[in-house]
All heavy atoms as a GROMACS GRO file, in nm:
protein
  552
    1MET      N    1  -0.170  -0.013   1.484
    1MET     CA    2  -0.296  -0.063   1.429
    1MET      C    3  -0.282  -0.057   1.276
    1MET      O    4  -0.239   0.047   1.218
    1MET     CB    5  -0.415   0.023   1.475
    1MET     CG    6  -0.548  -0.037   1.427
    1MET     SD    7  -0.696   0.061   1.472
    1MET     CE    8  -0.678   0.067   1.652
    2SER      N    9  -0.323  -0.163   1.198
    2SER     CA   10  -0.311  -0.164   1.058
    2SER      C   11  -0.403  -0.062   0.996
    2SER      O   12  -0.509  -0.035   1.046
    2SER     CB   13  -0.322  -0.291   1.008
    2SER     OG   14  -0.464  -0.341   1.016
    3LYS      N   15  -0.378  -0.022   0.867
    3LYS     CA   16  -0.464   0.074   0.808
    3LYS      C   17  -0.598   0.003   0.767
    3LYS      O   18  -0.710   0.072   0.770
    3LYS     CB   19  -0.396   0.118   0.670
    3LYS     CG   20  -0.282   0.196   0.677
    3LYS     CD   21  -0.313   0.338   0.730
    3LYS     CE   22  -0.188   0.422   0.740
    3LYS     NZ   23  -0.211   0.554   0.769
    4LEU      N   24  -0.598  -0.124   0.747
    4LEU     CA   25  -0.716  -0.200   0.728
    4LEU      C   26  -0.811  -0.195   0.847
    4LEU      O   27  -0.929  -0.164   0.835
    4LEU     CB   28  -0.683  -0.348   0.682
    4LEU     CG   29  -0.798  -0.440   0.663
    4LEU    CD1   30  -0.890  -0.391   0.553
    4LEU    CD2   31  -0.749  -0.589   0.630
    5LYS      N   32  -0.747  -0.217   0.962
    5LYS     CA   33  -0.824  -0.223   1.090
    5LYS      C   34  -0.876  -0.086   1.112
    5LYS      O   35  -0.992  -0.056   1.153
    5LYS     CB   36  -0.747  -0.281   1.206
    5LYS     CG   37  -0.828  -0.288   1.334
    5LYS     CD   38  -0.756  -0.359   1.436
    5LYS     CE   39  -0.840  -0.382   1.554
    5LYS     NZ   40  -0.760  -0.469   1.664
    6GLU      N   41  -0.792   0.021   1.099
    6GLU     CA   42  -0.842   0.158   1.113
    6GLU      C   43  -0.960   0.193   1.030
    6GLU      O   44  -1.054   0.250   1.075
    6GLU     CB   45  -0.718   0.250   1.081
    6GLU     CG   46  -0.619   0.259   1.182
    6GLU     CD   47  -0.498   0.357   1.134
    6GLU    OE1   48  -0.525   0.432   1.055
    6GLU    OE2   49  -0.397   0.346   1.194
    7CYS      N   50  -0.947   0.153   0.897
    7CYS     CA   51  -1.057   0.178   0.810
    7CYS      C   52  -1.181   0.110   0.844
    7CYS      O   53  -1.294   0.164   0.849
    7CYS     CB   54  -1.017   0.136   0.665
    7CYS     SG   55  -1.126   0.198   0.545
    8ARG      N   56  -1.179  -0.023   0.891
    8ARG     CA   57  -1.294  -0.094   0.931
    8ARG      C   58  -1.361  -0.030   1.049
    8ARG      O   59  -1.479  -0.015   1.061
    8ARG     CB   60  -1.255  -0.245   0.963
    8ARG     CG   61  -1.375  -0.324   1.005
    8ARG     CD   62  -1.333  -0.459   1.040
    8ARG     NE   63  -1.233  -0.482   1.136
    8ARG     CZ   64  -1.264  -0.469   1.273
    8ARG    NH1   65  -1.383  -0.444   1.319
    8ARG    NH2   66  -1.162  -0.491   1.361
    9LYS      N   67  -1.276   0.012   1.152
    9LYS     CA   68  -1.329   0.065   1.276
    9LYS      C   69  -1.390   0.208   1.243
    9LYS      O   70  -1.494   0.242   1.302
    9LYS     CB   71  -1.222   0.074   1.378
    9LYS     CG   72  -1.186  -0.056   1.435
    9LYS     CD   73  -1.101  -0.050   1.557
    9LYS     CE   74  -1.096  -0.167   1.644
    9LYS     NZ   75  -1.222  -0.177   1.711
   10LYS      N   76  -1.329   0.286   1.158
   10LYS     CA   77  -1.371   0.422   1.120
   10LYS      C   78  -1.516   0.406   1.069
   10LYS      O   79  -1.593   0.499   1.092
   10LYS     CB   80  -1.281   0.476   1.016
   10LYS     CG   81  -1.323   0.605   0.959
   10LYS     CD   82  -1.233   0.650   0.850
   10LYS     CE   83  -1.292   0.736   0.741
   10LYS     NZ   84  -1.212   0.768   0.629
   11HIS      N   85  -1.545   0.311   0.994
   11HIS     CA   86  -1.679   0.280   0.942
   11HIS      C   87  -1.773   0.214   1.037
   11HIS      O   88  -1.884   0.183   1.005
   11HIS     CB   89  -1.675   0.215   0.806
   11HIS     CG   90  -1.610   0.300   0.699
   11HIS    ND1   91  -1.679   0.398   0.638
   11HIS    CD2   92  -1.491   0.299   0.655
   11HIS    CE1   93  -1.598   0.462   0.548
   11HIS    NE2   94  -1.478   0.402   0.556
   12GLY      N   95  -1.724   0.177   1.154
   12GLY     CA   96  -1.809   0.108   1.245
   12GLY      C   97  -1.853  -0.036   1.210
   12GLY      O   98  -1.960  -0.079   1.251
   13LEU      N   99  -1.761  -0.098   1.138
   13LEU     CA  100  -1.800  -0.230   1.084
   13LEU      C  101  -1.742  -0.337   1.176
   13LEU      O  102  -1.618  -0.322   1.218
   13LEU     CB  103  -1.745  -0.250   0.940
   13LEU     CG  104  -1.814  -0.145   0.839
   13LEU    CD1  105  -1.747  -0.159   0.707
   13LEU    CD2  106  -1.961  -0.163   0.830
   14SER      N  107  -1.800  -0.449   1.184
   14SER     CA  108  -1.751  -0.562   1.268
   14SER      C  109  -1.663  -0.652   1.177
   14SER      O  110  -1.682  -0.654   1.052
   14SER     CB  111  -1.861  -0.636   1.335
   14SER     OG  112  -1.939  -0.704   1.233
   15LEU      N  113  -1.579  -0.727   1.239
   15LEU     CA  114  -1.505  -0.828   1.168
   15LEU      C  115  -1.600  -0.926   1.094
   15LEU      O  116  -1.586  -0.960   0.982
   15LEU     CB  117  -1.414  -0.905   1.263
   15LEU     CG  118  -1.284  -0.849   1.306
   15LEU    CD1  119  -1.221  -0.916   1.417
   15LEU    CD2  120  -1.186  -0.843   1.181
   16GLN      N  121  -1.719  -0.963   1.166
   16GLN     CA  122  -1.802  -1.057   1.114
   16GLN      C  123  -1.867  -1.003   0.996
   16GLN      O  124  -1.886  -1.074   0.890
   16GLN     CB  125  -1.916  -1.080   1.227
   16GLN     CG  126  -2.019  -1.190   1.183
   16GLN     CD  127  -1.958  -1.319   1.181
   16GLN    OE1  128  -1.902  -1.370   1.271
   16GLN    NE2  129  -1.960  -1.396   1.066
   17LEU      N  130  -1.912  -0.880   0.989
   17LEU     CA  131  -1.986  -0.818   0.874
   17LEU      C  132  -1.883  -0.816   0.750
   17LEU      O  133  -1.926  -0.866   0.648
   17LEU     CB  134  -2.029  -0.674   0.910
   17LEU     CG  135  -2.110  -0.618   0.800
   17LEU    CD1  136  -2.232  -0.538   0.852
   17LEU    CD2  137  -2.028  -0.531   0.703
   18VAL      N  138  -1.766  -0.774   0.779
   18VAL     CA  139  -1.666  -0.768   0.664
   18VAL      C  140  -1.645  -0.901   0.603
   18VAL      O  141  -1.643  -0.933   0.486
   18VAL     CB  142  -1.548  -0.687   0.696
   18VAL    CG1  143  -1.442  -0.694   0.586
   18VAL    CG2  144  -1.584  -0.546   0.731
   19SER      N  145  -1.616  -1.000   0.705
   19SER     CA  146  -1.579  -1.136   0.662
   19SER      C  147  -1.695  -1.199   0.595
   19SER      O  148  -1.674  -1.267   0.489
   19SER     CB  149  -1.529  -1.221   0.783
   19SER     OG  150  -1.634  -1.232   0.871
   20ASP      N  151  -1.817  -1.174   0.644
   20ASP     CA  152  -1.940  -1.225   0.563
   20ASP      C  153  -1.953  -1.178   0.428
   20ASP      O  154  -1.984  -1.247   0.329
   20ASP     CB  155  -2.069  -1.199   0.641
   20ASP     CG  156  -2.087  -1.278   0.769
   20ASP    OD1  157  -2.004  -1.381   0.790
   20ASP    OD2  158  -2.173  -1.255   0.849
   21GLU      N  159  -1.928  -1.042   0.413
   21GLU     CA  160  -1.937  -0.982   0.280
   21GLU      C  161  -1.834  -1.038   0.182
   21GLU      O  162  -1.861  -1.044   0.056
   21GLU     CB  163  -1.926  -0.830   0.291
   21GLU     CG  164  -2.035  -0.762   0.353
   21GLU     CD  165  -2.173  -0.768   0.271
   21GLU    OE1  166  -2.162  -0.752   0.143
   21GLU    OE2  167  -2.271  -0.791   0.319
   22LEU      N  168  -1.718  -1.075   0.236
   22LEU     CA  169  -1.612  -1.118   0.151
   22LEU      C  170  -1.603  -1.278   0.148
   22LEU      O  171  -1.510  -1.330   0.081
   22LEU     CB  172  -1.474  -1.053   0.191
   22LEU     CG  173  -1.466  -0.904   0.176
   22LEU    CD1  174  -1.342  -0.847   0.236
   22LEU    CD2  175  -1.480  -0.862   0.030
   23ASN      N  176  -1.697  -1.336   0.219
   23ASN     CA  177  -1.691  -1.479   0.224
   23ASN      C  178  -1.557  -1.544   0.262
   23ASN      O  179  -1.500  -1.632   0.204
   23ASN     CB  180  -1.735  -1.539   0.084
   23ASN     CG  181  -1.775  -1.685   0.091
   23ASN    OD1  182  -1.835  -1.727   0.202
   23ASN    ND2  183  -1.758  -1.759  -0.010
   24ILE      N  184  -1.511  -1.489   0.378
   24ILE     CA  185  -1.388  -1.540   0.437
   24ILE      C  186  -1.425  -1.553   0.589
   24ILE      O  187  -1.516  -1.497   0.644
   24ILE     CB  188  -1.258  -1.443   0.422
   24ILE    CG1  189  -1.280  -1.314   0.482
   24ILE    CG2  190  -1.219  -1.451   0.275
   24ILE    CD1  191  -1.163  -1.224   0.484
   25SER      N  192  -1.338  -1.631   0.660
   25SER     CA  193  -1.362  -1.637   0.800
   25SER      C  194  -1.320  -1.520   0.883
   25SER      O  195  -1.228  -1.448   0.849
   25SER     CB  196  -1.284  -1.771   0.862
   25SER     OG  197  -1.148  -1.741   0.863
   26VAL      N  198  -1.380  -1.507   1.002
   26VAL     CA  199  -1.356  -1.395   1.086
   26VAL      C  200  -1.207  -1.400   1.139
   26VAL      O  201  -1.133  -1.304   1.141
   26VAL     CB  202  -1.449  -1.390   1.215
   26VAL    CG1  203  -1.398  -1.295   1.317
   26VAL    CG2  204  -1.589  -1.362   1.162
   27SER      N  205  -1.159  -1.527   1.165
   27SER     CA  206  -1.037  -1.549   1.210
   27SER      C  207  -0.926  -1.513   1.104
   27SER      O  208  -0.822  -1.457   1.137
   27SER     CB  209  -1.008  -1.686   1.268
   27SER     OG  210  -1.034  -1.779   1.160
   28HIS      N  211  -0.958  -1.545   0.975
   28HIS     CA  212  -0.867  -1.503   0.871
   28HIS      C  213  -0.849  -1.357   0.868
   28HIS      O  214  -0.736  -1.308   0.844
   28HIS     CB  215  -0.918  -1.572   0.736
   28HIS     CG  216  -0.828  -1.553   0.628
   28HIS    ND1  217  -0.699  -1.593   0.627
   28HIS    CD2  218  -0.850  -1.491   0.499
   28HIS    CE1  219  -0.647  -1.562   0.507
   28HIS    NE2  220  -0.738  -1.497   0.425
   29LEU      N  221  -0.956  -1.289   0.864
   29LEU     CA  222  -0.957  -1.138   0.848
   29LEU      C  223  -0.882  -1.079   0.977
   29LEU      O  224  -0.802  -0.990   0.954
   29LEU     CB  225  -1.103  -1.085   0.847
   29LEU     CG  226  -1.107  -0.932   0.834
   29LEU    CD1  227  -1.037  -0.883   0.712
   29LEU    CD2  228  -1.254  -0.894   0.820
   30SER      N  229  -0.909  -1.139   1.087
   30SER     CA  230  -0.832  -1.088   1.212
   30SER      C  231  -0.688  -1.108   1.204
   30SER      O  232  -0.614  -1.015   1.243
   30SER     CB  233  -0.899  -1.161   1.333
   30SER     OG  234  -0.827  -1.117   1.452
   31ARG      N  235  -0.651  -1.213   1.146
   31ARG     CA  236  -0.504  -1.251   1.132
   31ARG      C  237  -0.433  -1.149   1.039
   31ARG      O  238  -0.327  -1.092   1.059
   31ARG     CB  239  -0.479  -1.385   1.091
   31ARG     CG  240  -0.497  -1.491   1.211
   31ARG     CD  241  -0.437  -1.621   1.173
   31ARG     NE  242  -0.507  -1.677   1.046
   31ARG     CZ  243  -0.617  -1.759   1.057
   31ARG    NH1  244  -0.680  -1.778   1.164
   31ARG    NH2  245  -0.676  -1.802   0.946
   32ILE      N  246  -0.520  -1.108   0.926
   32ILE     CA  247  -0.465  -1.022   0.830
   32ILE      C  248  -0.462  -0.880   0.896
   32ILE      O  249  -0.350  -0.813   0.876
   32ILE     CB  250  -0.562  -1.017   0.705
   32ILE    CG1  251  -0.552  -1.142   0.631
   32ILE    CG2  252  -0.522  -0.889   0.612
   32ILE    CD1  253  -0.663  -1.169   0.527
   33GLU      N  254  -0.556  -0.836   0.963
   33GLU     CA  255  -0.559  -0.703   1.026
   33GLU      C  256  -0.438  -0.696   1.133
   33GLU      O  257  -0.380  -0.589   1.148
   33GLU     CB  258  -0.682  -0.681   1.109
   33GLU     CG  259  -0.802  -0.644   1.012
   33GLU     CD  260  -0.920  -0.593   1.096
   33GLU    OE1  261  -0.922  -0.611   1.220
   33GLU    OE2  262  -1.009  -0.548   1.028
   34ARG      N  263  -0.409  -0.803   1.195
   34ARG     CA  264  -0.302  -0.792   1.295
   34ARG      C  265  -0.159  -0.831   1.236
   34ARG      O  266  -0.052  -0.818   1.309
   34ARG     CB  267  -0.329  -0.905   1.405
   34ARG     CG  268  -0.438  -0.863   1.493
   34ARG     CD  269  -0.468  -0.969   1.609
   34ARG     NE  270  -0.527  -1.091   1.541
   34ARG     CZ  271  -0.488  -1.209   1.568
   34ARG    NH1  272  -0.384  -1.236   1.639
   34ARG    NH2  273  -0.544  -1.311   1.508
   35GLY      N  274  -0.151  -0.846   1.105
   35GLY     CA  275  -0.025  -0.869   1.034
   35GLY      C  276   0.032  -1.006   1.058
   35GLY      O  277   0.153  -1.028   1.035
   36ARG      N  278  -0.047  -1.100   1.100
   36ARG     CA  279  -0.009  -1.235   1.126
   36ARG      C  280  -0.014  -1.324   1.006
   36ARG      O  281   0.036  -1.429   1.003
   36ARG     CB  282  -0.091  -1.310   1.244
   36ARG     CG  283  -0.088  -1.213   1.376
   36ARG     CD  284   0.004  -1.294   1.466
   36ARG     NE  285  -0.017  -1.231   1.605
   36ARG     CZ  286   0.091  -1.174   1.660
   36ARG    NH1  287   0.205  -1.174   1.604
   36ARG    NH2  288   0.064  -1.122   1.788
   37GLN      N  289  -0.098  -1.279   0.908
   37GLN     CA  290  -0.110  -1.351   0.782
   37GLN      C  291  -0.124  -1.256   0.673
   37GLN      O  292  -0.186  -1.146   0.677
   37GLN     CB  293  -0.242  -1.430   0.789
   37GLN     CG  294  -0.258  -1.536   0.672
   37GLN     CD  295  -0.373  -1.628   0.712
   37GLN    OE1  296  -0.430  -1.635   0.806
   37GLN    NE2  297  -0.400  -1.723   0.612
   38VAL      N  298  -0.056  -1.290   0.558
   38VAL     CA  299  -0.060  -1.204   0.437
   38VAL      C  300  -0.173  -1.261   0.347
   38VAL      O  301  -0.176  -1.379   0.320
   38VAL     CB  302   0.070  -1.209   0.362
   38VAL    CG1  303   0.071  -1.123   0.233
   38VAL    CG2  304   0.193  -1.165   0.461
   39PRO      N  305  -0.259  -1.165   0.306
   39PRO     CA  306  -0.371  -1.217   0.216
   39PRO      C  307  -0.316  -1.243   0.076
   39PRO      O  308  -0.205  -1.188   0.041
   39PRO     CB  309  -0.470  -1.097   0.217
   39PRO     CG  310  -0.384  -0.975   0.241
   39PRO     CD  311  -0.268  -1.029   0.329
   40SER      N  312  -0.396  -1.316  -0.009
   40SER     CA  313  -0.362  -1.329  -0.140
   40SER      C  314  -0.379  -1.190  -0.207
   40SER      O  315  -0.453  -1.107  -0.168
   40SER     CB  316  -0.450  -1.430  -0.206
   40SER     OG  317  -0.591  -1.380  -0.222
   41PRO      N  318  -0.312  -1.171  -0.319
   41PRO     CA  319  -0.333  -1.046  -0.396
   41PRO      C  320  -0.479  -1.023  -0.430
   41PRO      O  321  -0.535  -0.915  -0.425
   41PRO     CB  322  -0.246  -1.062  -0.517
   41PRO     CG  323  -0.131  -1.149  -0.467
   41PRO     CD  324  -0.198  -1.251  -0.379
   42ASP      N  325  -0.555  -1.130  -0.462
   42ASP     CA  326  -0.695  -1.115  -0.496
   42ASP      C  327  -0.772  -1.073  -0.376
   42ASP      O  328  -0.854  -0.980  -0.401
   42ASP     CB  329  -0.743  -1.258  -0.545
   42ASP     CG  330  -0.896  -1.256  -0.566
   42ASP    OD1  331  -0.936  -1.183  -0.664
   42ASP    OD2  332  -0.968  -1.327  -0.495
   43LEU      N  333  -0.751  -1.128  -0.257
   43LEU     CA  334  -0.827  -1.093  -0.143
   43LEU      C  335  -0.788  -0.950  -0.107
   43LEU      O  336  -0.874  -0.866  -0.066
   43LEU     CB  337  -0.796  -1.181  -0.023
   43LEU     CG  338  -0.870  -1.150   0.112
   43LEU    CD1  339  -1.020  -1.124   0.084
   43LEU    CD2  340  -0.830  -1.252   0.212
   44ALA      N  341  -0.661  -0.904  -0.112
   44ALA     CA  342  -0.624  -0.765  -0.088
   44ALA      C  343  -0.701  -0.669  -0.190
   44ALA      O  344  -0.747  -0.566  -0.141
   44ALA     CB  345  -0.472  -0.750  -0.112
   45GLU      N  346  -0.705  -0.711  -0.308
   45GLU     CA  347  -0.789  -0.637  -0.393
   45GLU      C  348  -0.941  -0.624  -0.352
   45GLU      O  349  -1.000  -0.508  -0.365
   45GLU     CB  350  -0.774  -0.687  -0.546
   45GLU     CG  351  -0.856  -0.603  -0.645
   45GLU     CD  352  -0.846  -0.659  -0.789
   45GLU    OE1  353  -0.793  -0.776  -0.808
   45GLU    OE2  354  -0.888  -0.599  -0.882
   46ARG      N  355  -0.987  -0.730  -0.319
   46ARG     CA  356  -1.136  -0.735  -0.274
   46ARG      C  357  -1.153  -0.652  -0.156
   46ARG      O  358  -1.251  -0.574  -0.145
   46ARG     CB  359  -1.180  -0.875  -0.264
   46ARG     CG  360  -1.184  -0.945  -0.385
   46ARG     CD  361  -1.233  -1.102  -0.368
   46ARG     NE  362  -1.297  -1.135  -0.247
   46ARG     CZ  363  -1.284  -1.262  -0.195
   46ARG    NH1  364  -1.205  -1.352  -0.248
   46ARG    NH2  365  -1.334  -1.287  -0.064
   47LEU      N  366  -1.064  -0.650  -0.064
   47LEU     CA  367  -1.073  -0.571   0.060
   47LEU      C  368  -1.061  -0.417   0.034
   47LEU      O  369  -1.140  -0.345   0.082
   47LEU     CB  370  -0.958  -0.614   0.164
   47LEU     CG  371  -0.984  -0.731   0.244
   47LEU    CD1  372  -0.859  -0.792   0.297
   47LEU    CD2  373  -1.091  -0.716   0.357
   48SER      N  374  -0.972  -0.386  -0.066
   48SER     CA  375  -0.951  -0.244  -0.094
   48SER      C  376  -1.088  -0.200  -0.173
   48SER      O  377  -1.139  -0.092  -0.143
   48SER     CB  378  -0.841  -0.229  -0.198
   48SER     OG  379  -0.823  -0.100  -0.238
   49ASP      N  380  -1.138  -0.279  -0.262
   49ASP     CA  381  -1.264  -0.248  -0.318
   49ASP      C  382  -1.385  -0.235  -0.232
   49ASP      O  383  -1.453  -0.152  -0.240
   49ASP     CB  384  -1.298  -0.367  -0.436
   49ASP     CG  385  -1.207  -0.358  -0.556
   49ASP    OD1  386  -1.131  -0.265  -0.573
   49ASP    OD2  387  -1.209  -0.452  -0.633
   50PHE      N  388  -1.387  -0.320  -0.124
   50PHE     CA  389  -1.498  -0.323  -0.028
   50PHE      C  390  -1.493  -0.183   0.040
   50PHE      O  391  -1.597  -0.123   0.065
   50PHE     CB  392  -1.477  -0.434   0.078
   50PHE     CG  393  -1.576  -0.432   0.184
   50PHE    CD1  394  -1.705  -0.490   0.156
   50PHE    CD2  395  -1.555  -0.370   0.301
   50PHE    CE1  396  -1.799  -0.496   0.255
   50PHE    CE2  397  -1.647  -0.373   0.410
   50PHE     CZ  398  -1.773  -0.433   0.381
   51PHE      N  399  -1.375  -0.132   0.072
   51PHE     CA  400  -1.360  -0.003   0.135
   51PHE      C  401  -1.338   0.113   0.033
   51PHE      O  402  -1.301   0.225   0.075
   51PHE     CB  403  -1.251  -0.006   0.236
   51PHE     CG  404  -1.278  -0.087   0.355
   51PHE    CD1  405  -1.218  -0.207   0.373
   51PHE    CD2  406  -1.366  -0.048   0.452
   51PHE    CE1  407  -1.246  -0.295   0.485
   51PHE    CE2  408  -1.396  -0.122   0.563
   51PHE     CZ  409  -1.341  -0.246   0.577
   52HIS      N  410  -1.390   0.087  -0.095
   52HIS     CA  411  -1.377   0.194  -0.197
   52HIS      C  412  -1.248   0.260  -0.206
   52HIS      O  413  -1.240   0.388  -0.223
   52HIS     CB  414  -1.494   0.297  -0.167
   52HIS     CG  415  -1.624   0.235  -0.156
   52HIS    ND1  416  -1.702   0.176  -0.263
   52HIS    CD2  417  -1.700   0.212  -0.046
   52HIS    CE1  418  -1.809   0.124  -0.216
   52HIS    NE2  419  -1.820   0.146  -0.086
   53GLY      N  420  -1.137   0.182  -0.191
   53GLY     CA  421  -1.001   0.240  -0.212
   53GLY      C  422  -0.954   0.322  -0.092
   53GLY      O  423  -0.836   0.377  -0.110
   54GLU      N  424  -1.026   0.332   0.012
   54GLU     CA  425  -0.972   0.407   0.135
   54GLU      C  426  -0.844   0.342   0.198
   54GLU      O  427  -0.768   0.415   0.258
   54GLU     CB  428  -1.078   0.404   0.236
   54GLU     CG  429  -1.192   0.513   0.205
   54GLU     CD  430  -1.292   0.524   0.314
   54GLU    OE1  431  -1.248   0.542   0.434
   54GLU    OE2  432  -1.412   0.506   0.287
   55VAL      N  433  -0.839   0.216   0.170
   55VAL     CA  434  -0.717   0.138   0.216
   55VAL      C  435  -0.663   0.071   0.088
   55VAL      O  436  -0.745   0.012   0.012
   55VAL     CB  437  -0.736   0.041   0.319
   55VAL    CG1  438  -0.844  -0.062   0.300
   55VAL    CG2  439  -0.613  -0.024   0.378
   56SER      N  440  -0.539   0.088   0.048
   56SER     CA  441  -0.488   0.033  -0.074
   56SER      C  442  -0.448  -0.110  -0.065
   56SER      O  443  -0.431  -0.165   0.054
   56SER     CB  444  -0.368   0.115  -0.123
   56SER     OG  445  -0.253   0.091  -0.047
   57GLU      N  446  -0.442  -0.176  -0.167
   57GLU     CA  447  -0.388  -0.319  -0.176
   57GLU      C  448  -0.255  -0.324  -0.109
   57GLU      O  449  -0.219  -0.414  -0.031
   57GLU     CB  450  -0.380  -0.373  -0.322
   57GLU     CG  451  -0.521  -0.387  -0.379
   57GLU     CD  452  -0.517  -0.426  -0.532
   57GLU    OE1  453  -0.436  -0.511  -0.567
   57GLU    OE2  454  -0.578  -0.357  -0.610
   58MET      N  455  -0.163  -0.230  -0.145
   58MET     CA  456  -0.026  -0.224  -0.086
   58MET      C  457  -0.028  -0.222   0.062
   58MET      O  458   0.053  -0.284   0.134
   58MET     CB  459   0.051  -0.118  -0.151
   58MET     CG  460   0.079  -0.128  -0.293
   58MET     SD  461   0.162  -0.279  -0.332
   58MET     CE  462   0.331  -0.244  -0.280
   59GLU      N  463  -0.122  -0.133   0.118
   59GLU     CA  464  -0.132  -0.120   0.266
   59GLU      C  465  -0.182  -0.247   0.325
   59GLU      O  466  -0.148  -0.272   0.441
   59GLU     CB  467  -0.229   0.001   0.303
   59GLU     CG  468  -0.170   0.130   0.268
   59GLU     CD  469  -0.278   0.242   0.283
   59GLU    OE1  470  -0.390   0.228   0.234
   59GLU    OE2  471  -0.238   0.340   0.346
   60ILE      N  472  -0.259  -0.323   0.252
   60ILE     CA  473  -0.310  -0.452   0.306
   60ILE      C  474  -0.205  -0.561   0.295
   60ILE      O  475  -0.183  -0.639   0.384
   60ILE     CB  476  -0.437  -0.491   0.232
   60ILE    CG1  477  -0.553  -0.392   0.260
   60ILE    CG2  478  -0.484  -0.639   0.265
   60ILE    CD1  479  -0.673  -0.408   0.172
   61LEU      N  480  -0.137  -0.567   0.181
   61LEU     CA  481  -0.034  -0.667   0.158
   61LEU      C  482   0.093  -0.638   0.252
   61LEU      O  483   0.156  -0.734   0.284
   61LEU     CB  484   0.000  -0.671   0.005
   61LEU     CG  485  -0.099  -0.733  -0.075
   61LEU    CD1  486  -0.056  -0.708  -0.222
   61LEU    CD2  487  -0.112  -0.878  -0.060
   62TYR      N  488   0.128  -0.516   0.275
   62TYR     CA  489   0.251  -0.479   0.354
   62TYR      C  490   0.215  -0.390   0.465
   62TYR      O  491   0.268  -0.267   0.459
   62TYR     CB  492   0.354  -0.409   0.250
   62TYR     CG  493   0.381  -0.498   0.132
   62TYR    CD1  494   0.329  -0.473   0.005
   62TYR    CD2  495   0.475  -0.616   0.142
   62TYR    CE1  496   0.366  -0.555  -0.102
   62TYR    CE2  497   0.496  -0.692   0.036
   62TYR     CZ  498   0.440  -0.660  -0.085
   62TYR     OH  499   0.467  -0.746  -0.192
   63PRO      N  500   0.140  -0.435   0.556
   63PRO     CA  501   0.102  -0.346   0.666
   63PRO      C  502   0.204  -0.286   0.747
   63PRO      O  503   0.206  -0.176   0.800
   63PRO     CB  504   0.011  -0.434   0.752
   63PRO     CG  505   0.056  -0.572   0.721
   63PRO     CD  506   0.104  -0.567   0.578
   64GLN      N  507   0.321  -0.354   0.762
   64GLN     CA  508   0.426  -0.304   0.838
   64GLN      C  509   0.496  -0.179   0.788
   64GLN      O  510   0.553  -0.104   0.858
   64GLN     CB  511   0.545  -0.426   0.858
   64GLN     CG  512   0.615  -0.456   0.730
   64GLN     CD  513   0.541  -0.555   0.634
   64GLN    OE1  514   0.418  -0.597   0.662
   64GLN    NE2  515   0.607  -0.590   0.541
   65ARG      N  516   0.481  -0.160   0.659
   65ARG     CA  517   0.526  -0.044   0.594
   65ARG      C  518   0.439   0.085   0.623
   65ARG      O  519   0.488   0.196   0.604
   65ARG     CB  520   0.543  -0.062   0.440
   65ARG     CG  521   0.647  -0.163   0.407
   65ARG     CD  522   0.664  -0.164   0.246
   65ARG     NE  523   0.754  -0.259   0.206
   65ARG     CZ  524   0.787  -0.291   0.088
   65ARG    NH1  525   0.719  -0.225  -0.018
   65ARG    NH2  526   0.878  -0.381   0.058
   66PHE      N  527   0.316   0.059   0.653
   66PHE     CA  528   0.221   0.173   0.664
   66PHE      C  529   0.168   0.186   0.810
   66PHE      O  530   0.092   0.279   0.827
   66PHE     CB  531   0.108   0.145   0.569
   66PHE     CG  532   0.152   0.139   0.429
   66PHE    CD1  533   0.173   0.018   0.362
   66PHE    CD2  534   0.168   0.256   0.350
   66PHE    CE1  535   0.214   0.019   0.236
   66PHE    CE2  536   0.204   0.254   0.224
   66PHE     CZ  537   0.231   0.131   0.162
   67SER      N  538   0.212   0.098   0.904
   67SER     CA  539   0.159   0.105   1.042
   67SER      C  540   0.224   0.226   1.116
   67SER      O  541   0.328   0.268   1.079
   67SER     CB  542   0.175  -0.022   1.108
   67SER     OG  543   0.306  -0.045   1.121
   68GLN      N  544   0.144   0.280   1.208
   68GLN     CA  545   0.190   0.394   1.278
   68GLN      C  546   0.246   0.360   1.412
   68GLN      O  547   0.222   0.271   1.478
   68GLN     CB  548   0.067   0.496   1.305
   68GLN     CG  549   0.011   0.541   1.176
   68GLN     CD  550  -0.116   0.627   1.201
   68GLN    OE1  551  -0.159   0.641   1.306
   68GLN    NE2  552  -0.169   0.673   1.094
   0.00000   0.00000   0.00000
């Protein structure tokens, strides 16, 4: 499981809620969480900011390096 998904689930947030807050589609966020799509650096920064730095931009951009 990616650090991004772990963080989202830890806070009990749905894909819908996070995607609405960031103005992206649920499917786009889901693909990012599953490592099927790489977000833009800007979106990685926005995701990190949304979670108050609990997940870093690097963990979002390169999930394969940080997955367990």
